[in-house]
N, C-alpha and C positions, 0 to 999 in steps of 0.2 A: 533443593533439587526435587522435582516431581517424583512421586512414588514409583511410577512405571518407567522413568527415564533410565537408560543404561549408559554407563561410561565404558567404552571399549578401547583398549590400547593394542594395536597390532605390532608385534615384534617380529620383523621379517629379516631372515638371513639373506644377504645379497653378496656373500663371498664368492670366490671363483668356482667353488664346487657346486654352486646353485645357479650359475649362469644359464645352463641349458633348460632349466625349468622356470626361470623368471617370466617368460612370456605367458605361461599358463597362470602363474601366480598373479600377474597383473590383471588378467581377466577375472579371476576368482575374487580378488580383493575389491576391485572396482564394482563387480556385481553385488558384493555385500553392501557397499554404500548406496548403490542404486536402489536396492530394496529398502534400505533404511529411509531414504528420501520419500518412498511411497508409504510405508507402514508406520515408521517411528521417526518422523522428521525432526523431533526434538532431542533425539539421542546425541551423545557427544562421542567423538572419535578422535584418536590420536594415532600417529604412526612413528615407530622407532625402527631404524635400520641398524644392523650390525654386520661387520665385515667390510665396512666402508673405509676408503683411504683417509677421509677426514674424521675428526672427532667433534661432536657438537652436542653436549649435554651439560646440565647444571652440576652434576656430581663431579665431573672432571675439574671444573673451576673451583668447587667448594673443598673437595678432599683429595683430588688427584686420582689418577688411575682411570679405569673405564674407557680405555682407548678404543678407537675405531667403532664407537657407538654414536650414531647421529640421530637427532630428533628431526624427522622430515616434516611432521606436522604436529603442533601442540594440540592438546585436548580442547576441542571446541565443538559446537553444534555442527552436525554433518552438513556439508555444502558441496557445490559443484567443483570448487577448487581442490578439495581433498580427493574427489573422484579422479580428476585429471592428473593429480600428482601420483596416484597409484597406477595410472595407465602408462607412466614413463618412469619406472624405477631405475635408479642409477646402478651401474655394475661395480661391485666392490673389488678391491685388489688384494685384501688380506683375509686370512681365516678368521671367522667370527667366533666370539665367545658368548654362547647363549646365556650363560649365568650373569654376565655383566649386563646384558640387555634386560634380563628379568629384574635385576636390582634397579636399574635406571627407570624402568617402567613403574615399579612399585613406588619409587620416590616421586615420580610425576603425579600418580594418583593420590598419594598421601598429601602432597602440597596443594593439590587442586580441591580435594573434598574433605580431608581430615578424617574424622571418625564418622562422618555422615554417609548416607547412601550405601549402607552395608548390604551386601548381597547383590548390588547392582554395578559393582566395579569388576570388570573382566579383562584379563590379559589373554591374548591369543598368540602363542609362540609357533612360528612356522619355520622349520629348519630341517636339514637332513641329518643333523647330529653327527657329522663326520669329523669335525675338528675338535681337538682337545681343549679343555677349559683349564685355566690357570690353577695352580695349587693354592690352597687356602693358607693365609698367614697363621691362623690358629686352628688346630684340629684337622680332621680329614675332610675331604670333599663331601662325603656323605653327611657328616655332622653339620657342615656349612649349609647344605641344601635343606636338611631337616629344620634348621633354625629359620631359614628364609620362608619355608612353607608354613611354619607356625606363625610367623609374623603376618603372612597373608591372611590366615584365618582370623587373627586378632583384629585386623583392619577390614574384615569383611570382603576380601578379594577372592576371586576364583581365577584359575588359570587352566586353559585347555591347550594341549600340545599336539600339533599336527606334524608328524615325522614322515618325511618322504623317503621311500625305499623302492626296491624293485627296479622297474623300467625308468624311474625318475632320478636315479642317482648313478654316479660313476663308481669305479672300483675304489674301495677305501680300506683303511686299516681296521680290521675286525676288532682288535683289542680296544681301540678308542671308541668305536661304535657301541660295543658291549658296555663299556664303562658309562658312556652317556645315557644309554638306555636304562641302566640301573639307577642313575641319578634322577632321570625323568620319572621313573616309576615311584620314587620317593615322593615327588611332587604330587603325583596322581593319588597315591595312597593317603598322604597327610591331609590333602585338601578335598578329597572325594570328587575329583574332577576328571575330565576325559583325557585319555592319552591314546591318540589314533595313529596308526601306521597306514599310509596309503601307497599303492604301488603303480597306479596308472593315472592319467589325466582325468578320466571320468570320476574316479574316487576322490580326487583332489577337489573337483567341483562340488561334490556332495559333502565333503568332510567339514568344510567351514560353514557352520550353521549361520545362516544369514538373518534369521529372525529369532530373537530371544523371547519366546512366548511364555508369559508367567502362567504356571499351571493353576487351574481353577477347579476345585472339586465339584462334582455333580451330585455327590451324596456324602453326608457325614452322619454317622449314627451307628446302630447296632446291626451286626450280621447275626440274625436269630437262628441258631441251630435247633433250639427247642424252647418252650416257654420259660424254662429256668436256666438256659445256657445262651449267653450272648457275648459277642466279641465286638469291641469298638473298632470300627474301620473307617477309612476314607476312600472314596472312589474318584479316579481321575481318568480323563481321556488319554489313551495310549497312542492311537493313530486317528487322525482327522484329515480328510481330503483338503488340500490347499487349493483354493479357488482363485480366479482372477480378481484383482482389486475391483471394487464396485465403481463403475463409471457414474459420475454425478452430472446432473443438469447444471449448466452455468449460464448466467444471464450477463450480457455485456451492456445492458440498458442503463446501468447506474453511471453517474458522472465519473470520469476517469480520476478526478482528484478527491473523490469521496472515500476516505480511508475507513469509514465506518460501514461501508457497503458490504453486504454478505454475498452478493451476486447469486443468491439462492432463488431457485425457481419453484414456486408452489403450484400444485395441481389440485383443482377443485372439480368435483363431479356433480352434475345435476341430473336428476331423473325426471323425465317428462312423460305426460300422459300420452298413450297411443292414440286416444281419441282427439285430444287437443294438444298439438305440438308446442303451443305457447304456455301451457299450464305445467308448472313445476310441482312434482309430488313430494311433499315434506316427508321426513324420516318416519313420523308416527303413522303415516298412511302406507308405508311399505312393509312387506313381509316376504320372507323366503319361502319358496315352495320346492318340494321334492317330487320327482316323477315316480309314480307308482302305477304301472300298467299304462292305460291311456289317460290317466288322471294326473293332476298336479295337486299334491297334498300340502296345504299351507301350514307352516310351523313357526310360531313366534319365537323371539329370542328367549323369553322366559320359559316357554315349553321346551325349547332345545336345551336350555341349561338344566332343566329338571330331568331330561332324558339322559344326559351325560352320565357316564359311569365314573364315580368318584371314589376310587379305592383308597385305602389307608396307606400313608407313606411308610415304607420300610422294606427291608431286604430279608427274605425268609428262605431257609433251606427246605426244598421239597424232597430231596433224596439224592442218592448216588447211583451212577451207572458206569459200566466199562467205557473207557475212552474210545474204544472201537465202535461203540454204538452211536457216537456223535460224529457224523460225517463232515468232512471239510466243506462240502458244497452247501451245508445247512447254515453256515455262518452268515449273519446279516450285519449290515451297517458297520459302525466303527468298533474298535477294540478298546475296552476299558481295563484299568488296572486297579485291583483291590490291595490296599496296604493297611497294616495295623496303624492305629492312632499313634502318631509320633510321641515319643516320651512315655508311652504306656507299656511298661515292661511285660505285664501279664498279657496284654493284647498281642504284643510282638511274639511272645512264646507260644501263645495259642494258635496264631496264624501259621507260625513256623511248624509246629507239631502237626497241624491239620494238613498243610501243604506236603510235608514229607511223607506222611502216612498215605495220602492220596496218590503220590507219585510211586510209592512202593507197591501199592495195590493196583496201580494203573487205572485209577478211577477219576471221574470228573463229577462235580456237584451240579445239580440242577436247581437254580434259584428262581424265585418270584421276586421281581423288583419293581418298586414304585419310588422313583428318585426324589420326588418333591410332593408336598401337599397340594392337592388340586389337580394333579396330573390326570389326564383323561384316559390313559391306557395303562395296561399292565404289561411288563416285559418278562418273558421267560428266557433264560439263558444258561449257558454252560460255564462253570467256573473251573479253570484249568490251573494246576499248581505250577508256580514258577520258583523253583528252588535256586537261590543265589549261590554263585560260585566264589563270592568275595566276602571277607569277614566283616567289612564295614557297611555292607548292604544287606538288609534283612530279606527274608523270603516274602513272597507276595503271590497274588493270583491274577490271571488274565480272564476277562469275562467277554464272552461272545453272545450276542443276541441270537436266539433260535427262532425259526419261523413257526407260525400257526398253520393250520391246514389251509386256510385261505391264501397264505403267502407262497405256497409251494406251486411251482409250475412243472408239470410232468411232461417229459419228452421221451416217449418210448422208442427205443432203438433195439432191434433184434441182435442177439449174440451171434458172433461168427460161427459158433458151433452148430447153429441151426441151418446154416447155408450148406449147399452141396460142396463136395471137395473142390470142384473146379472154381468155385468162388472164393476159396480160402487161400491165403498166401502160402507159397511153398517154402522149402528150407532156404533156397537161394535168395528169395525176396526178404525173408526174415533176417538173414545175415546182412544183406545190403542195408536194410533199415537200421539194424544194430550198429553197423559201422558209421552210418550217417549220424546217428545220435551221439556216438562217442566223439565224432569229429567236432561237434558243436557243444561239447560239454563245457559249461561255464565254470566248473570247479574241477579241473584236471588234477590228478594226483600230484602232490608236491607243490602246487601253486595255490595262491589265494583265489577265492571265488570272485569273479567279476560281476558287476551289476547288482551288488548287494543293495537292498532297499535303503539302508541307512546312509549309503554313500552315492546314491544315484539321483541326481536332480531331475526335476520335470523339465524336459527340453522346451516344451511349449511355453511354460512360464518364464524360463530363463531368456528365451528369445524375446518375449514381450518386454521384460525389464530392460533389456539392452536397447530395444527399439524406442522405448519411452525416453530413455536417457538421450539417445540420438535425436529424437524428435524435439526434445526440449531445447537443444542447441540449434538445430537446423529444421525449421518447420516444414520445409519442402523435401526433406530427406526421404529416399525410397527405402522400402523394407529390405534390410540386408539378408544375404543368404544365411542359412543355419551354420553356426560355428562347427568347425571340423570335429572338435571334441564332443559336442552334443550329437553330432551325426552318428557317433559310435554307439549311442544309446538307441537310436531309431533304425539303424541299418546293420546288417551282418558285417562282421570283420572281413574286409575285402582281401587282406593278406591271407587270412585263414582259408578263405574259399579258394584262392588261387593255389595255395599249397596242397589242397586236398581235392583237386579237380577230378582225379581218378575215382575217388570215393563218390563224388556227386554224379559223375557219368555212369558209374555202375548202378547207383540207386535209380537214376532216370531210366536206364535201359531195362531194369528189372520191372518197372511199372510203366511200360510204354503204352501210350494211349493211341487207339485206332478209331478212325471215324466210322460211325455206324452207317452202314450202306442204306438203311431205310431212311435215315435223316438226310443223307446225301440225295437220295431219289426225290424226297419230298421238296427239298430246296430247288432241285432242277425243275420240278413241276411248277413250283411257285415262280421261278424265273421265266419259264415259258409262258405261264399265264400272264405275268406282268408284261412280258414282251408283246403278247397278243393284244392286251388291253391298251398298251401304249401305241401300237400300230393303229388301232381303231380310234384312239383319242388323237393321234397325230393327224388323222384326216380332218379333225376339227381344229387343228392348229396348236394342240397341246403336245409338247415333246419333252418336257422336263421329267427326269426320273432320278431316284436316289443314286448316289455314287456307289454305294455298297448295299446291295439288297439284303444280304444275310445280316449285316449289322443293323439295318433298318428294321427288319422284321423281328430281331431278337429283343428289341426294346419294348415291343408290344406284349403286355401280359395277357395270357390266354384265360378266358373266363367261361368258355363253354367248349364242348366237344363237337367239332364240325364233321362234315361228311368226307372231306378231302383227306385229312390226316388225323383220324381219331386217336391212333396210338400216340403220336407225338403230342397231341393236345392233352391227352390224359396224363402223360409223363410231366408236361409243363405245369398242369394244374395241381397235381399231387405233390410237386416239388415246391410250390409256393408256401412261404412261411409268414406272410403278412397277416394270416388269419387261419385258425384251425378248421374253419368251415369249408375251406377249399378241398380238403381231403374228403370230407363227407360228400360234397357236391360232385367231385370227380368220380367217386365210386358209383354214386347214384346215376349220373349221366352216362357212364360207360355201360351200366346194366341196361339202361333204356336203349342205348345204341346197339348193343348186341341183340336184344330182342327185335329191334327194327330190321337189322341185317338178316336175321334168320327168317323172320316172317315174310320179308319182301324178296327172299331168294327165289330164283327161277332155275330149277334143275341144279341147285347147289352152286350157282355162280358166286354167291356171297359167302359161302362156307369158309374159304381161306381167310378172308378178311375178318370174319367173325371169330375164327380161331386166333388170329393175331391179337384181336381185342381181348379175348379170354386169357391168353397167355400173359399180356401186360397187366390185366386186372388181377390175375393170380399173384404175379410178382409184387404188385403194389400192395395187395392185402397182406402179404408176408412181411414186407418192409414196414408197414404201418401197424403191424400186430392186430390185424382184423381178419383172422382166418375164418371165423364163423360167417362173416359177410359173404365171402366167396363160396364157401361150402353150401350154405343155404341157397345161394343164388343158383349154383350149378344144379342142385337137386330140383329146384323150381323150374329151371330151364328145361331139364330133361323131361319132367312131367308135362310141361307145356308142349314139347315136341311130340310126346306120345299122344296127347289129346288132339293136336292139330295135324296129325298124320305127317310129321316131319322126323320120323325115326331115322332117316338117312343121316341127319345131322349128328345124332348121338353115335351112330356107327362110325361117322367120320372122325369124331372126337376120340373114340376108342382106338381107331387105327393110328391116330397121331400121338397116342400115349398121354393124353391130358388126364389128370387125376385130381382128386380132392387134396386139400392141404392137410398133411398129417401132423401129428404132435411132435415129430422130430424136426419138422421145418419151422413150426411156430408153436411155442409153449402153450398158448391159449387154445389150441385146437383140441377137440375131443375125439378126433378121428385117428385110428391107428394106421400104421403103414399098410397092413394087409387090406383093411377096409378101403383105404384111399385108392390102392391100385386096382381093386376089384369092383369099384363102384359102377363104372360104365359097362364092365363085362357082364354084370348081373342082370342088366336091363334086357328083358325079353320083349319082343313085340306083343302088344295087346291083341287078344283074340276078339274080333268084332262080330 
């Protein structure tokens, strides 16, 4: 058997107490095999049912007993027949004995593989553990389970148990359930395997690990604490984003009967001269260039290789810092786990001592890491202690990559404390928001948290796997709707929302949105202008117009401040987030627009509009943390008005209460409250 091939035996309880959850089990188990057909098509899978009316297994014929245990599919390479069998599981009529099913499964694996393929033989037990198991002929049930678990270890088998509880089960005898839980815990402890309790359909989808990915270390070597103190460690990936399977190009040009055909499509590239399109440029005449200002700087492959930074492989401690100093938003990329070298007692003790001391002191370690020789970059990251709560699992560390200065993106947002009281939420709004948050709490007191990452599958990937299996059977099949269970991951709980309608309504009323009258006016003007233009165009035979003018105009991105609606144009530009340059351009254009309005004013007819522009510019500069921009501009504008005999505009601003931005409104401002209020009052007319 190939080294990476896995033999999986599903042990599924189909007794009467499981009937309500079998539709979900059918989806989960068939999804498991669909993924194996994509990623590990040479894996072998078998299916054993217990709680069935019939009995069908080798042990019954050989030694007797093991009633109501039926082999649905013998262990073989995964195929479509096994997938279809799991989509229509029979309903059993008697209570199932999970221990009988485990023994039958072990017997099947031993007969199939013997002592080979150690570590690649896996049993997966799925039951609600509500039914009693038979008494042992010799010794107690606990002793019998311990003996079976040790035999699993000897034969290189692993067993994971998925126990259905909560919403997935009916009322049951608590004494029997407690006894079964105790026996299953022995299996988990003796074989160091997973024992999972799931309480809802979503968790059931995520509990059954569909891909058995063999861990591969990214680093093996010393964790260097000092030149004379080193700990042997191994580093593995803890979390890695699961991506779509790679779609491959397929050629159907090969003869249908040619079994040796690979159907592979090869792509070759040719580089041709810009001066002569028929002339092919060979590799030795091509060179990469990098833009530097207006020039292109050519750099050969040998030069680029010489320029590359080639640090020494290794993991070195730079120091320790309080865990509060490493913020969650600074974590980058995937999470790695540091473990002591297996079998190295001194390394295990050293890692455990360091992890427990760091946890006690609330510290994290900052490391410099180069995972492999020839790596072109250095990684700086935080090492967080992970103290184990189980005796048979040693302590370890989690490692998160931290950003360099070039990796950080700054988005400055002002604090609510800098806003005037009218802009801040009142007690009623805070209470409404608090109740809304409590209503949607994913971990209410006394209940298991829902949507835990370990038990929440990616609905996009799950849908893709299901459609691929459907497409393999029916090439013209349409894309099916998203499964109801997967919808619970992507959408709020409809029952919860309906039960708490009053909380939602209170929250909505507390933050009621009202239409800005200025926006409404501008839209009316736009509609009038459009109507007039259409009347004029209608004379030439053109009568078509958008069905919804507001929707039509909202799709156009504002790129400059116009004469008709400068305030709305400024707000639209400063709100754009496709480039930081729009904020700079919006402020600059609005300054110019204000200057134009003041300078072109006749007997103050443009003053109200200029004031509106100043007010929105002031607000924008506060929100974007640019108080100096506004304060310097207002000073310059007032000096300009003094020089151009436009003092009446300054008096108009003073009468309307316009002021500089103080340091209570924006932390970066150097203007005090008193200075801000008295700025325009101080300006006296110049004596000519």
